[in-house]
N, CA, C and O atoms as a CHARMM CRD file, in Angstrom:
* protein
*
  228
    1    1 UNK  N    -57.87900 -36.63400 -42.61200 PROA 1      0.00000
    2    1 UNK  CA   -57.85000 -35.28500 -43.11700 PROA 1      0.00000
    3    1 UNK  C    -56.40100 -34.90900 -43.42700 PROA 1      0.00000
    4    1 UNK  O    -55.50700 -35.19000 -42.62900 PROA 1      0.00000
    5    2 UNK  N    -56.16100 -34.27400 -44.58400 PROA 2      0.00000
    6    2 UNK  CA   -54.82200 -33.86900 -44.97100 PROA 2      0.00000
    7    2 UNK  C    -54.48600 -32.51300 -44.37400 PROA 2      0.00000
    8    2 UNK  O    -55.33200 -31.62300 -44.27900 PROA 2      0.00000
    9    3 UNK  N    -53.22800 -32.38000 -43.97600 PROA 3      0.00000
   10    3 UNK  CA   -52.77400 -31.09000 -43.45400 PROA 3      0.00000
   11    3 UNK  C    -52.39900 -30.17600 -44.61400 PROA 3      0.00000
   12    3 UNK  O    -51.80900 -30.61700 -45.60000 PROA 3      0.00000
   13    4 UNK  N    -52.74400 -28.91100 -44.48500 PROA 4      0.00000
   14    4 UNK  CA   -52.41800 -27.93400 -45.50400 PROA 4      0.00000
   15    4 UNK  C    -50.98600 -27.45300 -45.25500 PROA 4      0.00000
   16    4 UNK  O    -50.67900 -26.95400 -44.17300 PROA 4      0.00000
   17    5 UNK  N    -50.11700 -27.60100 -46.24800 PROA 5      0.00000
   18    5 UNK  CA   -48.73200 -27.16500 -46.08700 PROA 5      0.00000
   19    5 UNK  C    -48.60500 -25.71300 -46.50600 PROA 5      0.00000
   20    5 UNK  O    -49.19600 -25.28400 -47.49600 PROA 5      0.00000
   21    6 UNK  N    -47.83400 -24.97000 -45.74800 PROA 6      0.00000
   22    6 UNK  CA   -47.59100 -23.56700 -46.08100 PROA 6      0.00000
   23    6 UNK  C    -46.11500 -23.38600 -46.36900 PROA 6      0.00000
   24    6 UNK  O    -45.26300 -24.01700 -45.74400 PROA 6      0.00000
   25    7 UNK  N    -45.83000 -22.53100 -47.30500 PROA 7      0.00000
   26    7 UNK  CA   -44.45700 -22.24000 -47.67800 PROA 7      0.00000
   27    7 UNK  C    -44.16600 -20.77800 -47.34500 PROA 7      0.00000
   28    7 UNK  O    -44.92800 -19.89000 -47.72700 PROA 7      0.00000
   29    8 UNK  N    -43.07300 -20.52800 -46.63800 PROA 8      0.00000
   30    8 UNK  CA   -42.76000 -19.16800 -46.21900 PROA 8      0.00000
   31    8 UNK  C    -42.15900 -18.32700 -47.34400 PROA 8      0.00000
   32    8 UNK  O    -42.04300 -17.11000 -47.19700 PROA 8      0.00000
   33    9 UNK  N    -41.77500 -18.94300 -48.46400 PROA 9      0.00000
   34    9 UNK  CA   -41.17200 -18.17000 -49.54300 PROA 9      0.00000
   35    9 UNK  C    -42.19800 -17.63500 -50.53600 PROA 9      0.00000
   36    9 UNK  O    -41.82700 -16.95000 -51.49000 PROA 9      0.00000
   37   10 UNK  N    -43.46100 -17.92900 -50.33500 PROA 10     0.00000
   38   10 UNK  CA   -44.50600 -17.43100 -51.22000 PROA 10     0.00000
   39   10 UNK  C    -45.23900 -16.28100 -50.54000 PROA 10     0.00000
   40   10 UNK  O    -45.38100 -16.27700 -49.31700 PROA 10     0.00000
   41   11 UNK  N    -45.71000 -15.29800 -51.32500 PROA 11     0.00000
   42   11 UNK  CA   -46.43000 -14.16600 -50.72800 PROA 11     0.00000
   43   11 UNK  C    -47.76100 -14.61100 -50.13000 PROA 11     0.00000
   44   11 UNK  O    -48.40900 -15.53200 -50.62700 PROA 11     0.00000
   45   12 UNK  N    -48.14700 -13.94300 -49.06400 PROA 12     0.00000
   46   12 UNK  CA   -49.40100 -14.24500 -48.38400 PROA 12     0.00000
   47   12 UNK  C    -50.26300 -12.99000 -48.42300 PROA 12     0.00000
   48   12 UNK  O    -49.78300 -11.90300 -48.10000 PROA 12     0.00000
   49   13 UNK  N    -51.49700 -13.12200 -48.80400 PROA 13     0.00000
   50   13 UNK  CA   -52.40200 -11.97400 -48.82300 PROA 13     0.00000
   51   13 UNK  C    -52.43500 -11.30400 -50.18300 PROA 13     0.00000
   52   13 UNK  O    -51.89300 -11.81000 -51.16500 PROA 13     0.00000
   53   14 UNK  N    -53.10000 -10.12900 -50.21100 PROA 14     0.00000
   54   14 UNK  CA   -53.26200  -9.39200 -51.45100 PROA 14     0.00000
   55   14 UNK  C    -51.95400  -8.68100 -51.81800 PROA 14     0.00000
   56   14 UNK  O    -51.30000  -8.08600 -50.96100 PROA 14     0.00000
   57   15 UNK  N    -51.58300  -8.75000 -53.10100 PROA 15     0.00000
   58   15 UNK  CA   -50.36400  -8.10300 -53.57900 PROA 15     0.00000
   59   15 UNK  C    -50.68500  -6.70200 -54.07000 PROA 15     0.00000
   60   15 UNK  O    -51.72200  -6.47200 -54.69300 PROA 15     0.00000
   61   16 UNK  N    -49.78700  -5.77000 -53.78500 PROA 16     0.00000
   62   16 UNK  CA   -49.94200  -4.40200 -54.26600 PROA 16     0.00000
   63   16 UNK  C    -48.67300  -3.96800 -54.97300 PROA 16     0.00000
   64   16 UNK  O    -47.57600  -4.37600 -54.59200 PROA 16     0.00000
   65   17 UNK  N    -48.81600  -3.14000 -56.00300 PROA 17     0.00000
   66   17 UNK  CA   -47.67100  -2.63800 -56.74800 PROA 17     0.00000
   67   17 UNK  C    -47.14600  -1.38900 -56.04400 PROA 17     0.00000
   68   17 UNK  O    -47.90300  -0.46900 -55.73600 PROA 17     0.00000
   69   18 UNK  N    -45.83600  -1.37300 -55.79600 PROA 18     0.00000
   70   18 UNK  CA   -45.20300  -0.23600 -55.14200 PROA 18     0.00000
   71   18 UNK  C    -44.69000   0.74800 -56.17900 PROA 18     0.00000
   72   18 UNK  O    -44.28700   0.36700 -57.27800 PROA 18     0.00000
   73   19 UNK  N    -44.71500   2.03000 -55.80500 PROA 19     0.00000
   74   19 UNK  CA   -44.19000   3.07200 -56.66700 PROA 19     0.00000
   75   19 UNK  C    -42.67400   2.91700 -56.74000 PROA 19     0.00000
   76   19 UNK  O    -42.04900   2.51600 -55.75800 PROA 19     0.00000
   77   20 UNK  N    -42.07200   3.22900 -57.88900 PROA 20     0.00000
   78   20 UNK  CA   -40.62500   3.14200 -58.05900 PROA 20     0.00000
   79   20 UNK  C    -39.97300   4.17800 -57.15100 PROA 20     0.00000
   80   20 UNK  O    -40.12900   5.37900 -57.37100 PROA 20     0.00000
   81   21 UNK  N    -39.24400   3.72400 -56.13400 PROA 21     0.00000
   82   21 UNK  CA   -38.69600   4.63600 -55.13700 PROA 21     0.00000
   83   21 UNK  C    -37.19500   4.85300 -55.27200 PROA 21     0.00000
   84   21 UNK  O    -36.61800   5.63300 -54.51300 PROA 21     0.00000
   85   22 UNK  N    -36.54700   4.17700 -56.22600 PROA 22     0.00000
   86   22 UNK  CA   -35.11400   4.36400 -56.41700 PROA 22     0.00000
   87   22 UNK  C    -34.85800   5.54300 -57.35400 PROA 22     0.00000
   88   22 UNK  O    -35.57700   5.72100 -58.33800 PROA 22     0.00000
   89   23 UNK  N    -33.83100   6.35100 -57.05200 PROA 23     0.00000
   90   23 UNK  CA   -33.51100   7.46000 -57.94900 PROA 23     0.00000
   91   23 UNK  C    -32.86000   6.93400 -59.22600 PROA 23     0.00000
   92   23 UNK  O    -32.35800   5.81000 -59.24500 PROA 23     0.00000
   93   24 UNK  N    -32.86400   7.73200 -60.28800 PROA 24     0.00000
   94   24 UNK  CA   -32.21100   7.28200 -61.51700 PROA 24     0.00000
   95   24 UNK  C    -30.70500   7.14500 -61.30500 PROA 24     0.00000
   96   24 UNK  O    -30.16300   7.77900 -60.39900 PROA 24     0.00000
   97   25 UNK  N    -30.01500   6.34100 -62.10600 PROA 25     0.00000
   98   25 UNK  CA   -28.57800   6.12300 -61.92900 PROA 25     0.00000
   99   25 UNK  C    -27.76200   7.40600 -61.94900 PROA 25     0.00000
  100   25 UNK  O    -26.73200   7.49100 -61.28000 PROA 25     0.00000
  101   26 UNK  N    -28.20300   8.40100 -62.70400 PROA 26     0.00000
  102   26 UNK  CA   -27.45200   9.65700 -62.77200 PROA 26     0.00000
  103   26 UNK  C    -27.41300  10.36800 -61.42000 PROA 26     0.00000
  104   26 UNK  O    -26.51300  11.17300 -61.17700 PROA 26     0.00000
  105   27 UNK  N    -28.35800  10.09100 -60.55000 PROA 27     0.00000
  106   27 UNK  CA   -28.37800  10.71700 -59.23000 PROA 27     0.00000
  107   27 UNK  C    -27.69200   9.85800 -58.16000 PROA 27     0.00000
  108   27 UNK  O    -27.41800  10.34900 -57.06500 PROA 27     0.00000
  109   28 UNK  N    -27.41400   8.60100 -58.45800 PROA 28     0.00000
  110   28 UNK  CA   -26.78500   7.73100 -57.47300 PROA 28     0.00000
  111   28 UNK  C    -25.30400   8.04700 -57.29200 PROA 28     0.00000
  112   28 UNK  O    -24.82000   8.11700 -56.16300 PROA 28     0.00000
  113   29 UNK  N    -24.58600   8.23600 -58.38700 PROA 29     0.00000
  114   29 UNK  CA   -23.15300   8.50500 -58.32800 PROA 29     0.00000
  115   29 UNK  C    -22.88500   9.78900 -59.09300 PROA 29     0.00000
  116   29 UNK  O    -23.21400   9.88200 -60.27600 PROA 29     0.00000
  117   30 UNK  N    -22.29100  10.78400 -58.43600 PROA 30     0.00000
  118   30 UNK  CA   -22.00800  12.01800 -59.16100 PROA 30     0.00000
  119   30 UNK  C    -20.95800  11.79100 -60.25600 PROA 30     0.00000
  120   30 UNK  O    -20.01500  11.02000 -60.07600 PROA 30     0.00000
  121   31 UNK  N    -21.13300  12.45600 -61.36500 PROA 31     0.00000
  122   31 UNK  CA   -20.19700  12.34100 -62.48000 PROA 31     0.00000
  123   31 UNK  C    -18.88700  13.01700 -62.11400 PROA 31     0.00000
  124   31 UNK  O    -18.86300  14.03000 -61.41500 PROA 31     0.00000
  125   32 UNK  N    -17.80800  12.44000 -62.59800 PROA 32     0.00000
  126   32 UNK  CA   -16.48600  12.96600 -62.33200 PROA 32     0.00000
  127   32 UNK  C    -15.78500  13.21900 -63.66000 PROA 32     0.00000
  128   32 UNK  O    -15.95800  12.45900 -64.61300 PROA 32     0.00000
  129   33 UNK  N    -14.99600  14.28500 -63.72300 PROA 33     0.00000
  130   33 UNK  CA   -14.23800  14.53800 -64.93800 PROA 33     0.00000
  131   33 UNK  C    -13.16800  13.46800 -65.09000 PROA 33     0.00000
  132   33 UNK  O    -12.58700  13.01200 -64.10600 PROA 33     0.00000
  133   34 UNK  N    -12.91400  13.07400 -66.33100 PROA 34     0.00000
  134   34 UNK  CA   -11.87700  12.08200 -66.59700 PROA 34     0.00000
  135   34 UNK  C    -10.78800  12.70900 -67.44200 PROA 34     0.00000
  136   34 UNK  O    -11.03900  13.63500 -68.21300 PROA 34     0.00000
  137   35 UNK  N     -9.58200  12.20100 -67.29200 PROA 35     0.00000
  138   35 UNK  CA    -8.43700  12.67500 -68.04400 PROA 35     0.00000
  139   35 UNK  C     -7.69600  11.47700 -68.60100 PROA 35     0.00000
  140   35 UNK  O     -7.43500  10.50900 -67.88600 PROA 35     0.00000
  141   36 UNK  N     -7.35200  11.54600 -69.90100 PROA 36     0.00000
  142   36 UNK  CA    -6.57300  10.48200 -70.51200 PROA 36     0.00000
  143   36 UNK  C     -5.09800  10.76700 -70.26600 PROA 36     0.00000
  144   36 UNK  O     -4.64500  11.90700 -70.37000 PROA 36     0.00000
  145   37 UNK  N     -4.35800   9.71100 -69.93600 PROA 37     0.00000
  146   37 UNK  CA    -2.94900   9.84300 -69.63800 PROA 37     0.00000
  147   37 UNK  C     -2.16800   8.80500 -70.44100 PROA 37     0.00000
  148   37 UNK  O     -2.56000   7.64000 -70.50700 PROA 37     0.00000
  149   38 UNK  N     -1.07400   9.22800 -71.04500 PROA 38     0.00000
  150   38 UNK  CA    -0.16500   8.30500 -71.71700 PROA 38     0.00000
  151   38 UNK  C      1.04200   8.14200 -70.81300 PROA 38     0.00000
  152   38 UNK  O      1.59800   9.12800 -70.33000 PROA 38     0.00000
  153   39 UNK  N      1.44800   6.90400 -70.58400 PROA 39     0.00000
  154   39 UNK  CA     2.49400   6.62700 -69.62300 PROA 39     0.00000
  155   39 UNK  C      3.48800   5.64400 -70.22300 PROA 39     0.00000
  156   39 UNK  O      3.10100   4.60800 -70.76400 PROA 39     0.00000
  157   40 UNK  N      4.76100   5.97200 -70.12400 PROA 40     0.00000
  158   40 UNK  CA     5.80900   5.06500 -70.59100 PROA 40     0.00000
  159   40 UNK  C      6.41900   4.39200 -69.37200 PROA 40     0.00000
  160   40 UNK  O      6.94200   5.06700 -68.48400 PROA 40     0.00000
  161   41 UNK  N      6.35400   3.05700 -69.32300 PROA 41     0.00000
  162   41 UNK  CA     6.87900   2.29900 -68.19600 PROA 41     0.00000
  163   41 UNK  C      7.93700   1.31600 -68.68000 PROA 41     0.00000
  164   41 UNK  O      7.91100   0.84700 -69.81700 PROA 41     0.00000
  165   42 UNK  N      8.85100   1.02700 -67.79400 PROA 42     0.00000
  166   42 UNK  CA     9.82700  -0.01300 -68.07000 PROA 42     0.00000
  167   42 UNK  C      9.21500  -1.38500 -67.84000 PROA 42     0.00000
  168   42 UNK  O      8.10300  -1.50100 -67.32500 PROA 42     0.00000
  169   43 UNK  N      9.94000  -2.41000 -68.22200 PROA 43     0.00000
  170   43 UNK  CA     9.45900  -3.79000 -68.10500 PROA 43     0.00000
  171   43 UNK  C      9.12600  -4.13900 -66.66000 PROA 43     0.00000
  172   43 UNK  O      8.09600  -4.75800 -66.39600 PROA 43     0.00000
  173   44 UNK  N      9.99100  -3.74500 -65.71700 PROA 44     0.00000
  174   44 UNK  CA     9.74700  -4.08900 -64.30700 PROA 44     0.00000
  175   44 UNK  C      8.52200  -3.37200 -63.76400 PROA 44     0.00000
  176   44 UNK  O      7.79200  -3.93200 -62.94700 PROA 44     0.00000
  177   45 UNK  N      8.28500  -2.14000 -64.20400 PROA 45     0.00000
  178   45 UNK  CA     7.09300  -1.40700 -63.76500 PROA 45     0.00000
  179   45 UNK  C      5.81800  -2.06700 -64.24900 PROA 45     0.00000
  180   45 UNK  O      4.83800  -2.16100 -63.51000 PROA 45     0.00000
  181   46 UNK  N      5.83200  -2.52200 -65.48800 PROA 46     0.00000
  182   46 UNK  CA     4.66600  -3.20200 -66.05700 PROA 46     0.00000
  183   46 UNK  C      4.39600  -4.50500 -65.30500 PROA 46     0.00000
  184   46 UNK  O      3.25100  -4.80200 -64.96700 PROA 46     0.00000
  185   47 UNK  N      5.43800  -5.27200 -65.04600 PROA 47     0.00000
  186   47 UNK  CA     5.26300  -6.53700 -64.31900 PROA 47     0.00000
  187   47 UNK  C      4.73900  -6.28200 -62.90500 PROA 47     0.00000
  188   47 UNK  O      3.91700  -7.04800 -62.40300 PROA 47     0.00000
  189   48 UNK  N      5.20700  -5.21800 -62.26400 PROA 48     0.00000
  190   48 UNK  CA     4.73300  -4.87300 -60.91800 PROA 48     0.00000
  191   48 UNK  C      3.23800  -4.56600 -60.94900 PROA 48     0.00000
  192   48 UNK  O      2.48200  -5.07000 -60.11700 PROA 48     0.00000
  193   49 UNK  N      2.81300  -3.74600 -61.90100 PROA 49     0.00000
  194   49 UNK  CA     1.39300  -3.38900 -61.99300 PROA 49     0.00000
  195   49 UNK  C      0.52900  -4.59100 -62.35700 PROA 49     0.00000
  196   49 UNK  O     -0.59600  -4.71400 -61.87200 PROA 49     0.00000
  197   50 UNK  N      1.03800  -5.47000 -63.19900 PROA 50     0.00000
  198   50 UNK  CA     0.28600  -6.69000 -63.52800 PROA 50     0.00000
  199   50 UNK  C      0.13700  -7.55900 -62.28000 PROA 50     0.00000
  200   50 UNK  O     -0.89900  -8.19600 -62.08700 PROA 50     0.00000
  201   51 UNK  N      1.14800  -7.58600 -61.44800 PROA 51     0.00000
  202   51 UNK  CA     1.07900  -8.34900 -60.19400 PROA 51     0.00000
  203   51 UNK  C      0.03200  -7.78300 -59.26000 PROA 51     0.00000
  204   51 UNK  O     -0.65700  -8.53800 -58.57400 PROA 51     0.00000
  205   52 UNK  N     -0.10000  -6.44400 -59.22000 PROA 52     0.00000
  206   52 UNK  CA    -1.13800  -5.81700 -58.39800 PROA 52     0.00000
  207   52 UNK  C     -2.52600  -6.15500 -58.91900 PROA 52     0.00000
  208   52 UNK  O     -3.44900  -6.38400 -58.13800 PROA 52     0.00000
  209   53 UNK  N     -2.67100  -6.18600 -60.23300 PROA 53     0.00000
  210   53 UNK  CA    -3.95000  -6.52000 -60.83400 PROA 53     0.00000
  211   53 UNK  C     -4.35000  -7.95100 -60.49500 PROA 53     0.00000
  212   53 UNK  O     -5.51800  -8.20400 -60.20200 PROA 53     0.00000
  213   54 UNK  N     -3.41700  -8.88200 -60.52900 PROA 54     0.00000
  214   54 UNK  CA    -3.70000 -10.27500 -60.19800 PROA 54     0.00000
  215   54 UNK  C     -4.00400 -10.41700 -58.71800 PROA 54     0.00000
  216   54 UNK  O     -4.78900 -11.28400 -58.33400 PROA 54     0.00000
  217   55 UNK  N     -3.40200  -9.58900 -57.87900 PROA 55     0.00000
  218   55 UNK  CA    -3.61800  -9.65500 -56.43600 PROA 55     0.00000
  219   55 UNK  C     -5.04300  -9.26100 -56.07500 PROA 55     0.00000
  220   55 UNK  O     -5.62200  -9.82700 -55.14800 PROA 55     0.00000
  221   56 UNK  N     -5.62500  -8.28500 -56.80300 PROA 56     0.00000
  222   56 UNK  CA    -6.98300  -7.80500 -56.50700 PROA 56     0.00000
  223   56 UNK  C     -8.04600  -8.79200 -56.93300 PROA 56     0.00000
  224   56 UNK  O     -9.14600  -8.76300 -56.38000 PROA 56     0.00000
  225   57 UNK  N     -7.77800  -9.65600 -57.88100 PROA 57     0.00000
  226   57 UNK  CA    -8.78200 -10.57700 -58.40700 PROA 57     0.00000
  227   57 UNK  C     -9.15600 -11.63400 -57.42300 PROA 57     0.00000
  228   57 UNK  O     -9.99200 -12.48700 -57.72100 PROA 57     0.00000
């Protein structure tokens, strides 16, 4: 007699569809006002900020 193999990654029993319970994206994160800024930097300031950007990656 062959043994029946069971897999734990497959659903067992009757499947039911769940109601969408997540809120829409607009309710997840509140909107924030944005402001455009123009900034003049020297060469060393630009290199410093580029170094910070590479550090975060």
